[in-house]
C-alpha positions in Angstrom: 57.3 8.4 29.8 59.8 8.9 32.7 59.1 6.1 35.5 60.4 6.0 38.7 62.0 2.6 37.6 63.7 3.6 34.6 64.8 6.7 36.0 66.7 4.0 38.9 67.9 1.4 36.2 69.2 5.1 34.5 71.1 6.4 37.7 72.5 2.8 38.0 74.1 2.4 34.6 75.5 5.9 34.8 77.0 5.2 38.0 78.4 1.8 36.7 79.7 4.3 33.9 81.4 6.6 36.4 82.9 3.7 38.3 84.8 2.6 35.1 85.7 6.0 34.5 86.9 6.3 38.1 89.2 3.1 38.0 91.0 4.9 34.3 91.1 8.5 37.1 88.9 10.6 35.5 86.9 11.0 39.3 84.8 14.6 37.8 81.1 13.1 38.2 78.9 14.4 35.7 75.5 15.1 35.9 72.9 13.6 35.0 69.6 14.5 32.4 66.8 12.0 31.6 65.0 13.1 28.9 60.9 12.5 28.6 60.4 10.6 25.8 57.0 10.1 24.0 54.3 9.4 25.8 51.7 6.2 25.1 50.4 6.5 28.2 46.6 7.5 28.8 46.5 11.2 30.7 45.5 9.7 34.2 48.3 6.9 33.7 50.3 9.9 33.7 49.2 11.9 36.3 49.7 8.4 38.0 53.4 8.6 37.2 54.4 11.7 37.7 53.0 12.0 41.2 55.0 8.6 42.1 58.1 11.1 39.8 57.4 13.8 42.5 56.6 12.4 45.9 60.3 10.5 45.1 62.2 14.1 44.0 64.5 15.8 46.1 61.7 18.7 46.7 60.0 15.7 49.0 63.3 13.4 50.0 66.4 15.7 50.1 67.8 14.4 47.5 67.8 12.5 44.8 66.5 14.4 41.5 65.0 17.3 40.3 61.8 17.7 38.2 62.6 19.8 34.8 59.1 21.0 33.7 58.6 22.8 30.2 55.1 25.3 30.0 52.0 23.9 27.5 52.3 25.4 24.1 50.6 28.8 24.0 47.7 27.1 21.9 47.3 23.5 23.8 44.1 22.7 25.4 46.2 21.3 28.2 46.8 23.8 30.7 49.6 22.0 33.2 53.1 21.7 32.4 54.7 18.8 31.2 57.8 16.6 32.9 60.8 17.8 30.5 63.6 16.0 32.2 65.1 14.8 35.6 67.9 15.6 36.4 70.7 15.0 39.2 72.9 17.5 39.2 75.8 16.1 42.5 77.7 13.1 42.8 75.6 12.8 46.0 72.4 13.0 44.9 72.7 9.8 42.9 74.7 8.6 45.3 72.2 8.6 48.2 68.7 7.9 46.2 71.0 4.5 44.4 72.5 4.0 48.4 75.7 3.8 46.3 77.7 6.1 49.0 79.8 3.4 51.0 80.3 1.0 47.9 81.4 3.9 46.4 84.0 5.5 49.1 85.4 1.1 49.3 85.5 1.5 46.0 88.0 4.4 45.1 90.2 3.2 48.4 90.5 -0.1 46.6 91.7 1.7 43.4 93.8 3.6 45.3 95.4 0.0 46.7 95.4 -0.9 43.7 97.2 1.7 41.7 100.4 0.8 44.2 101.1 -2.0 41.8 101.2 0.2 38.9 101.5 -3.3 36.6 97.3 -3.4 37.4 95.9 -0.2 36.6 94.7 -1.1 33.4 93.7 -4.6 34.9 91.3 -2.7 37.0 89.7 -0.2 34.5 88.4 -2.8 32.4 87.9 -5.1 36.4 85.2 -3.1 37.9 82.7 -5.8 38.8 85.8 -7.5 40.1 86.5 -4.8 42.1 82.9 -4.4 43.9 82.9 -8.5 44.4 86.1 -8.3 46.7 86.1 -5.6 48.5 86.2 -7.2 51.5 89.5 -8.9 50.7 91.8 -6.5 48.8 94.7 -6.4 50.9 95.2 -9.6 51.1 94.6 -10.3 47.8 97.0 -7.4 46.8 99.6 -9.4 49.6 99.6 -12.4 47.4 100.5 -10.6 44.0 103.3 -8.7 46.3 104.8 -11.5 47.4 105.3 -13.4 43.5 106.8 -9.7 42.8 108.9 -10.7 44.9 109.3 -14.1 44.7 108.4 -15.2 41.4 109.2 -19.0 41.5 108.5 -20.1 44.6 109.9 -23.5 46.0 107.2 -24.2 48.3 103.6 -25.5 47.6 100.8 -23.4 47.4 99.7 -23.4 51.3 103.4 -23.1 53.5 103.3 -19.8 51.4 105.0 -17.5 54.2 102.2 -14.4 53.3 101.6 -12.1 56.3 97.7 -12.1 56.9 96.8 -14.7 54.5 95.4 -17.9 55.1 96.7 -21.6 54.0 93.4 -21.7 52.5 92.7 -18.3 51.4 94.7 -19.0 47.6 93.1 -21.7 46.8 89.8 -20.0 47.8 90.2 -17.1 45.0 92.0 -18.3 43.1 90.0 -17.4 40.2 90.2 -13.2 40.6 94.2 -13.8 41.8 94.8 -16.1 38.3 93.8 -12.8 36.5 95.9 -10.5 38.6 99.5 -12.4 38.1 98.9 -13.1 34.9 99.8 -9.4 34.5 103.2 -10.0 36.3 104.2 -13.6 35.9 104.8 -16.3 33.2 102.4 -18.5 33.1 100.9 -21.7 31.8 97.0 -22.2 31.1 96.2 -24.5 33.2 93.2 -23.4 35.8 95.1 -24.9 39.4 96.9 -22.4 40.8 99.9 -24.1 41.6 99.4 -26.2 37.9 98.8 -22.4 36.3 102.5 -21.0 37.9 104.5 -24.0 38.3 104.7 -24.5 42.1 105.5 -27.7 43.5 102.2 -30.0 44.2 101.7 -33.4 46.5 101.0 -36.0 44.4 97.9 -37.6 45.1 97.8 -40.9 46.9 96.4 -44.6 44.7 95.3 -46.4 47.2 96.0 -50.5 46.8 95.0 -53.6 48.5 95.9 -57.3 48.2 95.6 -60.7 50.4 97.7 -63.0 48.6 100.6 -63.7 51.5 103.3 -64.1 48.5 102.5 -60.5 47.4 102.4 -59.1 51.9 105.6 -60.7 52.2 107.1 -58.3 49.2 105.5 -55.5 50.5 106.7 -56.0 54.5 103.9 -58.0 55.8 101.5 -54.6 55.0 97.8 -55.8 52.8 96.9 -52.1 51.9 99.2 -49.3 50.7 98.7 -46.1 49.1 101.1 -45.1 46.5 102.4 -41.3 45.0 100.6 -41.5 42.4 104.2 -40.3 39.8 105.8 -43.2 41.8 103.3 -45.5 40.5 103.8 -44.5 37.2 107.4 -45.0 37.4 107.1 -48.4 39.8 105.1 -51.5 38.4 103.2 -53.3 41.0 104.4 -57.0 41.9 101.2 -58.6 40.6 100.1 -60.3 37.3 96.1 -59.1 38.1 95.1 -55.7 38.9 91.3 -55.3 39.5 90.1 -51.6 39.5 87.0 -50.8 42.1 84.9 -47.9 41.7 83.9 -47.8 45.9 86.3 -48.1 47.7 84.6 -50.7 50.0 84.8 -53.2 47.2 88.3 -53.2 48.1 87.0 -55.1 51.5 84.6 -57.3 49.4 87.4 -58.3 46.8 89.5 -59.5 49.8 86.9 -60.8 51.7 87.9 -64.6 49.3 91.1 -65.1 47.7 92.8 -63.1 44.8 96.0 -64.7 44.5 98.6 -63.1 42.3 96.5 -59.9 42.7 96.1 -56.6 43.5 92.9 -54.2 44.2 92.8 -50.6 43.2 91.0 -47.8 44.3 90.0 -46.0 41.1 87.2 -43.4 42.5 85.1 -43.4 39.5 86.5 -41.2 37.2 89.7 -40.7 39.3 90.4 -43.6 37.2 92.9 -40.7 35.4 95.6 -40.7 38.0 96.8 -44.6 36.6 96.7 -43.0 32.7 100.5 -42.8 32.6 100.9 -46.2 34.9 102.2 -47.5 30.8 102.9 -51.0 32.9 99.5 -51.9 33.3 99.4 -52.7 29.7 101.0 -55.4 30.9 99.2 -57.0 32.9 95.6 -59.5 33.3 93.7 -55.4 33.5 89.9 -55.9 34.9 87.6 -53.2 35.9 84.8 -53.6 38.2 81.7 -49.9 39.0 78.0 -49.5 39.5 76.0 -51.0 37.4 74.6 -47.8 35.7 75.5 -45.4 32.7 77.8 -43.5 34.6 79.9 -46.4 35.8 79.7 -48.0 32.2 81.2 -44.4 30.6 84.0 -45.1 32.9 84.7 -47.8 32.1 84.7 -46.6 28.3 87.1 -43.7 30.4 89.3 -46.2 31.4 89.7 -48.0 28.2 91.0 -44.8 26.8 94.0 -45.3 28.3 93.9 -49.4 28.7 91.9 -50.8 25.9 93.0 -54.8 27.2 90.4 -53.9 30.4 88.1 -56.3 30.8 84.9 -55.5 32.7 83.6 -58.1 35.8 80.2 -57.9 36.6 79.3 -55.1 34.2 76.7 -57.2 31.8 73.4 -57.8 32.0 73.3 -61.1 33.8 74.3 -59.6 37.5 72.1 -56.4 37.2 69.0 -58.7 35.7 70.3 -61.1 38.9 69.8 -58.0 41.9 66.4 -56.6 40.8 65.3 -56.5 44.4 69.2 -53.7 44.9 67.5 -51.2 41.8 68.0 -47.8 42.9 67.2 -44.8 41.0 70.4 -43.7 38.6 71.1 -40.2 37.3 70.4 -39.8 33.7 74.4 -39.3 31.5 74.6 -36.3 29.4 76.6 -37.7 26.7 76.8 -39.6 24.3 77.0 -42.8 24.3 80.5 -44.2 24.9 82.3 -45.4 22.2 84.6 -48.3 24.1 81.5 -50.2 25.0 81.3 -54.2 23.7 78.3 -54.5 22.2 75.8 -55.4 24.9 77.5 -53.2 27.0 76.3 -50.7 25.2 73.4 -52.1 25.0 72.5 -52.1 28.8 73.9 -48.6 28.6 71.4 -47.3 27.0 68.9 -49.3 28.9 70.1 -47.9 32.0 70.2 -44.6 30.8 66.9 -44.1 29.3 65.5 -46.1 32.3 67.9 -44.6 35.4 68.3 -47.9 36.8 71.9 -48.3 38.7 73.3 -51.4 40.5 75.5 -50.3 43.5 78.6 -53.0 43.1 78.6 -53.1 46.7 74.9 -55.3 46.6 77.1 -57.6 44.7 76.6 -60.7 46.4 80.1 -62.7 47.7 79.9 -65.9 46.0 79.1 -64.4 42.4 82.1 -62.1 42.8 84.2 -65.1 43.1 83.4 -67.0 40.4 83.6 -64.5 38.6 87.5 -64.1 39.6 87.9 -67.9 40.0 86.7 -67.7 36.4 
């Protein structure tokens, strides 16, 4: 049984097929005929559905579908005509019915714009959804494409590319679709980040370090806190025999409230510790890690040991956790398996914290316990 809901679904599906044909260079509209299927409804239900169909037909609204009827069979007890088919004769009828007139006009304009770059013709035909989705920004997207056609290997970072009409954050905002477009015309890698995918220079992230040993301060021009570019820190070892990596920035200050002789504190920023993975000189240091006491904090510790198996955990044990029951807060479940680089005791603590969703933030640990651990 045909219903108005079914008519709309068929009309929208026909429209999507038409869009693909337009993108392939075949703009002619094919009329849509929806044949009646088997009637499973009772007579009164059929009559109600038919009445609704009539009210939304072109005869009543001035646009949309027309109704084709068939006469009853000569020997039928039912003397009323029956619905045979629903027909959309013209493009305007279909577009007005599903309210897509303006969208189609925009789509045609965008396809014509994209076709000015012949290499993108096949992409356009295969990505109708994206053509519709980015209707508001195609002039800027194609400006980026043209720039890279003319400058396939720019030596500037993404935000410094001189593309007229394109703001500095546009490429990052539309990273996904731009990668689809530029993959067609440029050699590329597999990285999802734009600059890495196309070999643009990047500013290395900074790694914050701090110390309070006067001897170290003298070596660093009197400074006791500096941020080093990650790529340079890979090559130049820090001048201390003890290195403590902390999860949270405020914990750097906690550590440095007491003497940390021949020691430097590095802000790891949680899973940001991966920035340190190529600092091979850390293997030659006495290396500590201190993070939040929850399932995620212990997972970060395990991840850090992927790079540096000699890492000692600082205050990430059951004794520390049980010393602060008043400071426990709700933790978040860790979705993965039990991290592999934990000791037996650490694994047991991980399972306890993860099952009970408990957390002790490292900032809640008192200076006295911190000092005792550093001294020991």
